N, CA, C and O atoms as a printed pandas DataFrame, in Angstrom:
     atom_number atom_name residue_name chain_id  residue_number  x_coord  y_coord  z_coord
0              1         N          UNK        A               1  105.643   93.854   97.815
1              2        CA          UNK        A               1  104.421   94.509   97.386
2              3         C          UNK        A               1  104.435   94.672   95.871
3              4         O          UNK        A               1  105.368   95.249   95.311
4              5         N          UNK        A               2  103.423   94.174   95.226
5              6        CA          UNK        A               2  103.334   94.264   93.768
6              7         C          UNK        A               2  102.618   95.558   93.379
7              8         O          UNK        A               2  101.543   95.875   93.888
8              9         N          UNK        A               3  103.236   96.279   92.478
9             10        CA          UNK        A               3  102.641   97.510   91.949
10            11         C          UNK        A               3  102.590   97.405   90.447
11            12         O          UNK        A               3  103.404   96.713   89.836
12            13         N          UNK        A               4  101.642   98.087   89.853
13            14        CA          UNK        A               4  101.661   98.132   88.395
14            15         C          UNK        A               4  102.550   99.287   87.944
15            16         O          UNK        A               4  103.009  100.089   88.757
16            17         N          UNK        A               5  102.781   99.357   86.648
17            18        CA          UNK        A               5  103.729  100.327   86.093
18            19         C          UNK        A               5  103.314  101.769   86.335
19            20         O          UNK        A               5  104.163  102.651   86.468
20            21         N          UNK        A               6  102.018  102.008   86.392
21            22        CA          UNK        A               6  101.530  103.373   86.554
22            23         C          UNK        A               6  101.625  103.853   87.997
23            24         O          UNK        A               6  101.481  105.047   88.261
24            25         N          UNK        A               7  101.864  102.943   88.928
25            26        CA          UNK        A               7  102.110  103.338   90.308
26            27         C          UNK        A               7  103.587  103.623   90.538
27            28         O          UNK        A               7  103.939  104.345   91.471
28            29         N          UNK        A               8  104.461  103.063   89.693
29            30        CA          UNK        A               8  105.904  103.309   89.811
30            31         C          UNK        A               8  106.249  104.661   89.195
31            32         O          UNK        A               8  106.935  105.467   89.823
32            33         N          UNK        A               9  105.782  104.918   87.976
33            34        CA          UNK        A               9  106.053  106.188   87.287
34            35         C          UNK        A               9  104.961  107.182   87.657
35            36         O          UNK        A               9  103.798  106.990   87.300
36            37         N          UNK        A              10  105.327  108.238   88.366
37            38        CA          UNK        A              10  104.332  109.223   88.791
38            39         C          UNK        A              10  104.076  110.247   87.690
39            40         O          UNK        A              10  102.929  110.484   87.311
40            41         N          UNK        A              11  105.152  110.856   87.176
41            42        CA          UNK        A              11  104.977  111.839   86.101
42            43         C          UNK        A              11  106.312  112.065   85.406
43            44         O          UNK        A              11  107.364  111.878   86.017
44            45         N          UNK        A              12  106.284  112.466   84.130
45            46        CA          UNK        A              12  107.539  112.851   83.468
46            47         C          UNK        A              12  107.948  114.248   83.921
47            48         O          UNK        A              12  107.100  115.094   84.204
48            49         N          UNK        A              13  109.242  114.475   83.987
49            50        CA          UNK        A              13  109.761  115.793   84.356
50            51         C          UNK        A              13  110.176  116.506   83.083
51            52         O          UNK        A              13  111.103  116.080   82.394
52            53         N          UNK        A              14  109.486  117.592   82.776
53            54        CA          UNK        A              14  109.723  118.321   81.527
54            55         C          UNK        A              14  110.277  119.698   81.879
55            56         O          UNK        A              14  109.545  120.588   82.312
56            57         N          UNK        A              15  111.590  119.856   81.682
57            58        CA          UNK        A              15  112.232  121.148   81.841
58            59         C          UNK        A              15  113.084  121.396   80.607
59            60         O          UNK        A              15  113.266  120.508   79.774
60            61         N          UNK        A              16  113.593  122.586   80.501
61            62        CA          UNK        A              16  114.420  122.923   79.345
62            63         C          UNK        A              16  115.691  122.073   79.300
63            64         O          UNK        A              16  116.077  121.578   78.242
64            65         N          UNK        A              17  116.328  121.912   80.443
65            66        CA          UNK        A              17  117.549  121.118   80.513
66            67         C          UNK        A              17  117.264  119.636   80.215
67            68         O          UNK        A              17  118.033  118.980   79.513
68            69         N          UNK        A              18  116.157  119.123   80.751
69            70        CA          UNK        A              18  115.796  117.728   80.499
70            71         C          UNK        A              18  115.507  117.483   79.021
71            72         O          UNK        A              18  115.857  116.429   78.490
72            73         N          UNK        A              19  114.882  118.430   78.362
73            74        CA          UNK        A              19  114.575  118.261   76.942
74            75         C          UNK        A              19  115.847  118.291   76.097
75            76         O          UNK        A              19  115.934  117.585   75.092
76            77         N          UNK        A              20  116.836  119.099   76.490
77            78        CA          UNK        A              20  118.113  119.110   75.768
78            79         C          UNK        A              20  118.829  117.771   75.920
79            80         O          UNK        A              20  119.389  117.261   74.951
80            81         N          UNK        A              21  118.818  117.196   77.123
81            82        CA          UNK        A              21  119.441  115.886   77.341
82            83         C          UNK        A              21  118.668  114.778   76.632
83            84         O          UNK        A              21  119.252  113.781   76.205
84            85         N          UNK        A              22  117.366  114.952   76.509
85            86        CA          UNK        A              22  116.550  113.971   75.781
86            87         C          UNK        A              22  116.944  113.943   74.304
87            88         O          UNK        A              22  117.032  112.875   73.699
88            89         N          UNK        A              23  117.174  115.106   73.738
89            90        CA          UNK        A              23  117.532  115.185   72.324
90            91         C          UNK        A              23  118.982  114.783   72.068
91            92         O          UNK        A              23  119.265  114.110   71.076
92            93         N          UNK        A              24  119.908  115.185   72.947
93            94        CA          UNK        A              24  121.326  114.928   72.680
94            95         C          UNK        A              24  121.802  113.559   73.168
95            96         O          UNK        A              24  122.553  112.888   72.460
96            97         N          UNK        A              25  121.382  113.128   74.363
97            98        CA          UNK        A              25  121.899  111.894   74.953
98            99         C          UNK        A              25  120.853  110.799   75.109
99           100         O          UNK        A              25  121.145  109.748   75.680
100          101         N          UNK        A              26  119.629  111.028   74.606
101          102        CA          UNK        A              26  118.542  110.038   74.646
102          103         C          UNK        A              26  118.196  109.647   76.092
103          104         O          UNK        A              26  118.027  108.467   76.397
104          105         N          UNK        A              27  118.091  110.654   76.980
105          106        CA          UNK        A              27  117.731  110.433   78.373
106          107         C          UNK        A              27  116.349  111.016   78.632
107          108         O          UNK        A              27  116.001  112.076   78.110
108          109         N          UNK        A              28  115.563  110.307   79.449
109          110        CA          UNK        A              28  114.255  110.804   79.859
110          111         C          UNK        A              28  114.211  110.821   81.384
111          112         O          UNK        A              28  114.861  110.003   82.036
112          113         N          UNK        A              29  113.449  111.748   81.948
113          114        CA          UNK        A              29  113.407  111.974   83.386
114          115         C          UNK        A              29  111.986  111.751   83.888
115          116         O          UNK        A              29  111.021  112.187   83.260
116          117         N          UNK        A              30  111.865  111.065   85.032
117          118        CA          UNK        A              30  110.568  110.798   85.631
118          119         C          UNK        A              30  110.635  111.019   87.131
119          120         O          UNK        A              30  111.674  110.813   87.758
120          121         N          UNK        A              31  109.500  111.448   87.704
121          122        CA          UNK        A              31  109.334  111.358   89.151
122          123         C          UNK        A              31  108.763  109.976   89.401
123          124         O          UNK        A              31  107.786  109.581   88.764
124          125         N          UNK        A              32  109.364  109.237   90.324
125          126        CA          UNK        A              32  108.943  107.857   90.579
126          127         C          UNK        A              32  108.507  107.709   92.035
127          128         O          UNK        A              32  108.708  108.606   92.853
128          129         N          UNK        A              33  107.912  106.571   92.338
129          130        CA          UNK        A              33  107.462  106.279   93.699
130          131         C          UNK        A              33  108.645  106.317   94.660
131          132         O          UNK        A              33  109.746  105.908   94.292
132          133         N          UNK        A              34  108.439  106.798   95.885
133          134        CA          UNK        A              34  109.555  106.950   96.821
134          135         C          UNK        A              34  110.271  105.651   97.171
135          136         O          UNK        A              34  111.443  105.681   97.545
136          137         N          UNK        A              35  109.600  104.523   97.058
137          138        CA          UNK        A              35  110.247  103.256   97.401
138          139         C          UNK        A              35  110.540  102.400   96.171
139          140         O          UNK        A              35  110.796  101.203   96.302
140          141         N          UNK        A              36  110.506  102.996   94.981
141          142        CA          UNK        A              36  110.806  102.259   93.748
142          143         C          UNK        A              36  112.310  102.085   93.597
143          144         O          UNK        A              36  113.093  102.929   94.033
144          145         N          UNK        A              37  112.705  100.973   92.971
145          146        CA          UNK        A              37  114.124  100.746   92.721
146          147         C          UNK        A              37  114.391  100.737   91.216
147          148         O          UNK        A              37  113.468  100.898   90.418
148          149         N          UNK        A              38  115.647  100.550   90.833
149          150        CA          UNK        A              38  116.038  100.633   89.426
150          151         C          UNK        A              38  115.346   99.585   88.575
151          152         O          UNK        A              38  114.927   99.871   87.453
152          153         N          UNK        A              39  115.223   98.378   89.098
153          154        CA          UNK        A              39  114.616   97.287   88.325
154          155         C          UNK        A              39  113.152   97.584   88.042
155          156         O          UNK        A              39  112.685   97.379   86.922
156          157         N          UNK        A              40  112.417   98.069   89.053
157          158        CA          UNK        A              40  111.010   98.407   88.862
158          159         C          UNK        A              40  110.846   99.537   87.848
159          160         O          UNK        A              40  109.950   99.495   87.006
160          161         N          UNK        A              41  111.716  100.547   87.931
161          162        CA          UNK        A              41  111.622  101.674   87.003
162          163         C          UNK        A              41  111.913  101.200   85.577
163          164         O          UNK        A              41  111.215  101.595   84.643
164          165         N          UNK        A              42  112.924  100.368   85.400
165          166        CA          UNK        A              42  113.270   99.858   84.073
166          167         C          UNK        A              42  112.112   99.076   83.475
167          168         O          UNK        A              42  111.746   99.299   82.320
168          169         N          UNK        A              43  111.530   98.162   84.246
169          170        CA          UNK        A              43  110.398   97.364   83.753
170          171         C          UNK        A              43  109.203   98.234   83.412
171          172         O          UNK        A              43  108.522   97.997   82.414
172          173         N          UNK        A              44  108.943   99.254   84.247
173          174        CA          UNK        A              44  107.790  100.131   84.014
174          175         C          UNK        A              44  107.958  100.934   82.728
175          176         O          UNK        A              44  107.023  101.030   81.933
176          177         N          UNK        A              45  109.142  101.514   82.516
177          178        CA          UNK        A              45  109.376  102.318   81.307
178          179         C          UNK        A              45  109.315  101.436   80.063
179          180         O          UNK        A              45  108.735  101.833   79.053
180          181         N          UNK        A              46  109.909  100.246   80.126
181          182        CA          UNK        A              46  109.887   99.356   78.964
182          183         C          UNK        A              46  108.466   98.917   78.619
183          184         O          UNK        A              46  108.121   98.802   77.443
184          185         N          UNK        A              47  107.641   98.671   79.638
185          186        CA          UNK        A              47  106.276   98.207   79.369
186          187         C          UNK        A              47  105.345   99.345   78.930
187          188         O          UNK        A              47  104.561   99.185   77.995
188          189         N          UNK        A              48  105.438  100.481   79.605
189          190        CA          UNK        A              48  104.516  101.592   79.295
190          191         C          UNK        A              48  104.826  102.219   77.938
191          192         O          UNK        A              48  103.911  102.489   77.160
192          193         N          UNK        A              49  106.117  102.455   77.645
193          194        CA          UNK        A              49  106.486  103.166   76.427
194          195         C          UNK        A              49  106.978  102.246   75.313
195          196         O          UNK        A              49  107.267  102.716   74.212
196          197         N          UNK        A              50  107.080  100.936   75.582
197          198        CA          UNK        A              50  107.471   99.951   74.571
198          199         C          UNK        A              50  108.833  100.292   73.953
199          200         O          UNK        A              50  108.973  100.346   72.731
200          201         N          UNK        A              51  109.832  100.522   74.811
201          202        CA          UNK        A              51  111.199  100.844   74.391
202          203         C          UNK        A              51  112.171   99.953   75.161
203          204         O          UNK        A              51  111.783   99.278   76.114
204          205         N          UNK        A              52  113.429   99.956   74.743
205          206        CA          UNK        A              52  114.487   99.232   75.443
206          207         C          UNK        A              52  115.307  100.218   76.267
207          208         O          UNK        A              52  115.733  101.253   75.756
208          209         N          UNK        A              53  115.527   99.901   77.532
209          210        CA          UNK        A              53  116.258  100.774   78.445
210          211         C          UNK        A              53  117.681  100.261   78.599
211          212         O          UNK        A              53  117.906   99.070   78.814
212          213         N          UNK        A              54  118.642  101.179   78.487
213          214        CA          UNK        A              54  120.052  100.823   78.660
214          215         C          UNK        A              54  120.479  100.939   80.119
215          216         O          UNK        A              54  121.153  100.050   80.639
216          217         N          UNK        A              55  120.086  102.046   80.794
217          218        CA          UNK        A              55  120.571  102.310   82.143
218          219         C          UNK        A              55  119.552  103.168   82.886
219          220         O          UNK        A              55  118.834  103.964   82.282
220          221         N          UNK        A              56  119.501  102.993   84.215
221          222        CA          UNK        A              56  118.624  103.789   85.072
222          223         C          UNK        A              56  119.441  104.334   86.235
223          224         O          UNK        A              56  120.101  103.574   86.943
224          225         N          UNK        A              57  119.399  105.633   86.432
225          226        CA          UNK        A              57  119.999  106.286   87.598
226          227         C          UNK        A              57  118.879  106.877   88.436
227          228         O          UNK        A              57  117.927  107.446   87.901
228          229         N          UNK        A              58  118.993  106.741   89.756
229          230        CA          UNK        A              58  117.951  107.241   90.655
230          231         C          UNK        A              58  118.567  108.211   91.649
231          232         O          UNK        A              58  119.637  107.958   92.203
232          233         N          UNK        A              59  117.872  109.335   91.871
233          234        CA          UNK        A              59  118.317  110.344   92.828
234          235         C          UNK        A              59  117.205  110.615   93.821
235          236         O          UNK        A              59  116.035  110.681   93.444
236          237         N          UNK        A              60  117.561  110.773   95.089
237          238        CA          UNK        A              60  116.612  111.209   96.105
238          239         C          UNK        A              60  116.729  112.726   96.217
239          240         O          UNK        A              60  117.795  113.252   96.534
240          241         N          UNK        A              61  115.643  113.410   95.960
241          242        CA          UNK        A              61  115.614  114.867   96.032
242          243         C          UNK        A              61  115.010  115.276   97.375
243          244         O          UNK        A              61  113.891  114.876   97.693
244          245         N          UNK        A              62  115.725  116.056   98.153
245          246        CA          UNK        A              62  115.196  116.560   99.414
246          247         C          UNK        A              62  114.289  117.751   99.141
247          248         O          UNK        A              62  114.561  118.563   98.256
248          249         N          UNK        A              63  113.206  117.847   99.914
249          250        CA          UNK        A              63  112.280  118.951   99.763
250          251         C          UNK        A              63  112.901  120.257  100.216
251          252         O          UNK        A              63  113.672  120.291  101.175
252          253         N          UNK        A              64  112.564  121.317   99.528
253          254        CA          UNK        A              64  113.116  122.633   99.874
254          255         C          UNK        A              64  112.423  123.195  101.110
255          256         O          UNK        A              64  111.256  122.908  101.377
256          257         N          UNK        A              65  113.164  123.993  101.846
257          258        CA          UNK        A              65  112.574  124.707  102.976
258          259         C          UNK        A              65  111.900  125.963  102.423
259          260         O          UNK        A              65  112.503  126.718  101.660
260          261         N          UNK        A              66  110.667  126.173  102.809
261          262        CA          UNK        A              66  109.905  127.322  102.333
262          263         C          UNK        A              66  109.249  128.025  103.517
263          264         O          UNK        A              66  109.145  127.473  104.612
264          265         N          UNK        A              67  108.814  129.247  103.270
265          266        CA          UNK        A              67  108.164  130.009  104.316
266          267         C          UNK        A              67  106.703  130.224  103.964
267          268         O          UNK        A              67  106.385  130.671  102.862
268          269         N          UNK        A              68  105.818  129.907  104.893
269          270        CA          UNK        A              68  104.390  130.144  104.737
270          271         C          UNK        A              68  103.982  131.192  105.752
271          272         O          UNK        A              68  103.895  130.911  106.948
272          273         N          UNK        A              69  103.733  132.399  105.272
273          274        CA          UNK        A              69  103.420  133.538  106.130
274          275         C          UNK        A              69  104.487  133.697  107.202
275          276         O          UNK        A              69  105.604  134.109  106.888
276          277         N          UNK        A              70  104.180  133.383  108.457
277          278        CA          UNK        A              70  105.142  133.596  109.539
278          279         C          UNK        A              70  105.817  132.306  109.988
279          280         O          UNK        A              70  106.571  132.316  110.961
280          281         N          UNK        A              71  105.562  131.204  109.305
281          282        CA          UNK        A              71  106.122  129.932  109.737
282          283         C          UNK        A              71  107.003  129.331  108.652
283          284         O          UNK        A              71  106.809  129.579  107.462
284          285         N          UNK        A              72  107.976  128.535  109.086
285          286        CA          UNK        A              72  108.808  127.807  108.147
286          287         C          UNK        A              72  108.160  126.453  107.879
287          288         O          UNK        A              72  107.569  125.843  108.770
288          289         N          UNK        A              73  108.280  126.005  106.656
289          290        CA          UNK        A              73  107.740  124.713  106.279
290          291         C          UNK        A              73  108.730  123.988  105.389
291          292         O          UNK        A              73  109.853  124.451  105.189
292          293         N          UNK        A              74  108.319  122.864  104.861
293          294        CA          UNK        A              74  109.192  122.059  104.026
294          295         C          UNK        A              74  108.342  121.337  102.996
295          296         O          UNK        A              74  107.289  120.786  103.318
296          297         N          UNK        A              75  108.810  121.344  101.746
297          298        CA          UNK        A              75  108.133  120.572  100.713
298          299         C          UNK        A              75  108.493  119.104  100.868
299          300         O          UNK        A              75  109.457  118.769  101.556
300          301         N          UNK        A              76  107.738  118.244  100.245
301          302        CA          UNK        A              76  107.969  116.811  100.423
302          303         C          UNK        A              76  109.246  116.361   99.705
303          304         O          UNK        A              76  109.653  116.961   98.710
304          305         N          UNK        A              77  109.864  115.309  100.216
305          306        CA          UNK        A              77  110.988  114.668   99.549
306          307         C          UNK        A              77  110.434  113.810   98.415
307          308         O          UNK        A              77  109.329  113.277   98.516
308          309         N          UNK        A              78  111.211  113.678   97.329
309          310        CA          UNK        A              78  110.750  112.882   96.206
310          311         C          UNK        A              78  111.923  112.220   95.518
311          312         O          UNK        A              78  113.080  112.530   95.801
312          313         N          UNK        A              79  111.616  111.303   94.609
313          314        CA          UNK        A              79  112.653  110.521   93.948
314          315         C          UNK        A              79  112.577  110.754   92.448
315          316         O          UNK        A              79  111.500  110.743   91.851
316          317         N          UNK        A              80  113.750  110.967   91.851
317          318        CA          UNK        A              80  113.843  111.230   90.414
318          319         C          UNK        A              80  114.614  110.095   89.753
319          320         O          UNK        A              80  115.610  109.615   90.297
320          321         N          UNK        A              81  114.151  109.662   88.569
321          322        CA          UNK        A              81  114.840  108.625   87.804
322          323         C          UNK        A              81  115.279  109.208   86.466
323          324         O          UNK        A              81  114.500  109.860   85.771
324          325         N          UNK        A              82  116.544  108.959   86.119
325          326        CA          UNK        A              82  117.082  109.344   84.819
326          327         C          UNK        A              82  117.263  108.051   84.033
327          328         O          UNK        A              82  118.088  107.208   84.386
328          329         N          UNK        A              83  116.487  107.905   82.973
329          330        CA          UNK        A              83  116.476  106.665   82.197
330          331         C          UNK        A              83  117.180  106.914   80.869
331          332         O          UNK        A              83  116.763  107.776   80.095
332          333         N          UNK        A              84  118.246  106.164   80.602
333          334        CA          UNK        A              84  118.961  106.248   79.333
334          335         C          UNK        A              84  118.424  105.159   78.425
335          336         O          UNK        A              84  118.460  103.978   78.770
336          337         N          UNK        A              85  117.926  105.560   77.261
337          338        CA          UNK        A              85  117.371  104.608   76.306
338          339         C          UNK        A              85  118.449  104.111   75.362
339          340         O          UNK        A              85  119.444  104.796   75.127
340          341         N          UNK        A              86  118.248  102.913   74.821
341          342        CA          UNK        A              86  119.200  102.358   73.859
342          343         C          UNK        A              86  119.142  103.154   72.565
343          344         O          UNK        A              86  118.168  103.855   72.293
344          345         N          UNK        A              87  120.193  103.036   71.779
345          346        CA          UNK        A              87  120.312  103.775   70.515
346          347         C          UNK        A              87  119.133  103.467   69.602
347          348         O          UNK        A              87  118.789  102.304   69.389
348          349         N          UNK        A              88  118.522  104.508   69.068
349          350        CA          UNK        A              88  117.407  104.340   68.144
350          351         C          UNK        A              88  116.042  104.308   68.802
351          352         O          UNK        A              88  115.031  104.376   68.104
352          353         N          UNK        A              89  115.979  104.205   70.123
353          354        CA          UNK        A              89  114.703  104.196   70.842
354          355         C          UNK        A              89  114.255  105.636   71.093
355          356         O          UNK        A              89  115.075  106.549   71.187
356          357         N          UNK        A              90  112.939  105.819   71.198
357          358        CA          UNK        A              90  112.397  107.164   71.368
358          359         C          UNK        A              90  111.139  107.113   72.223
359          360         O          UNK        A              90  110.317  106.212   72.063
360          361         N          UNK        A              91  110.982  108.081   73.136
361          362        CA          UNK        A              91  109.800  108.200   73.962
362          363         C          UNK        A              91  109.155  109.538   73.652
363          364         O          UNK        A              91  109.785  110.585   73.796
364          365         N          UNK        A              92  107.907  109.504   73.229
365          366        CA          UNK        A              92  107.178  110.735   72.934
366          367         C          UNK        A              92  106.051  110.913   73.940
367          368         O          UNK        A              92  104.893  110.625   73.636
368          369         N          UNK        A              93  106.386  111.389   75.141
369          370        CA          UNK        A              93  105.334  111.592   76.139
370          371         C          UNK        A              93  104.718  112.978   76.040
371          372         O          UNK        A              93  103.776  113.288   76.770
372          373         N          UNK        A              94  105.236  113.818   75.147
373          374        CA          UNK        A              94  104.649  115.146   74.952
374          375         C          UNK        A              94  103.604  115.149   73.840
375          376         O          UNK        A              94  102.815  116.089   73.736
376          377         N          UNK        A              95  103.591  114.117   73.015
377          378        CA          UNK        A              95  102.695  114.072   71.857
378          379         C          UNK        A              95  101.503  113.172   72.106
379          380         O          UNK        A              95  101.234  112.252   71.333
380          381         N          UNK        A              96  100.770  113.447   73.218
381          382        CA          UNK        A              96   99.559  112.696   73.532
382          383         C          UNK        A              96   99.851  111.273   73.725
383          384         O          UNK        A              96   98.943  110.487   73.998
């Protein structure tokens, strides 16, 4: 199944810890499509942000169990990608 880059990358993950790793180790974090693989994520980041990617790590995040009034529920499972950029590359997804 062919997807474009915007279907692979769902959204950037912006947290305090992620921003520290972005500044110190040149890593960026994205929520990606549940069936995306490392090659698709690498191609999508390189094309969308016009940067060179060194390495991609992917994690499957299980949804948390939550309570809705008197019933137990579960949030959806999702996939996170940690993309390490090559030296000197920069992604500015916070600056418009």
